[in-house]
N, C-alpha and C positions, 0 to 999 in steps of 0.2 A: 512425643509431645506435639500437639497441634498448635499451629500459629493462627491467630485471629485474622479476620479479613482487614482489620484496621492497619495491620502491618503491610498488607499488599497495597493499600491506599498510599501509605507513606512511601513505599518503594517507587510507585509510579508518579508521584507528585513532581511536577516540573521536569519530567523526563521526556525528551523527544525521541521518537524511534530512529534508529540508524537507517541508512539506505537499504541495507540487506533486510532489515525487519520490515521496511515498507514494501520491498519486492515480494517477500514471503506473504505479506498480508494481501497484496494485490492478487497474487495467484490463488491464495486460499479463498479469497472472496469469490473467485470464479470456480471454486470447487476442486482446486488442485492442492493436494496435501504436500507436506514437507518431503516425504519419501518420493512421491511422484515427481515433484519439482526437481529434486536432485538427480533424477534420471533423464531430465530433458536436456537436449543439446544447447549449448550456449548461444549459437546463432538464433535459435528459436526464441529463447528468453529475451535476447536483445531486441529482436524484431517486435515482440509483443510489447515490451516496455516502450519502444519507439512509437508504436501505435497508440498506446495509452496516453503518452505525453502529447501527441498530436491531437487526439480527441479532446483532452482536457483544455488545451490551448484554444481550440476552436469553440468549445463551450464558453470559455471566458470571453472570447471576442463577441460571441452572440449575446451574452449577458450585457456587455458594455454597450453594444448597439441598441439593445432594448431599453437600457436606462437613458440613453440620449433622446429617445422619442418622447 
């Protein structure tokens, strides 16, 4: 039996992704699939996440500076 897409909408309603889901998404967005991700060493994953957080914080600071002008 097939389930309609409306069931998927109900499932995702008001549901925030977990931290690991966000990490998987960030790597998937860069072209790294789940299987490849699981083969990566943890220090590499942590260093990439650290860089992503830094870049986003710098982007937010730049946006705030532009709004003040």
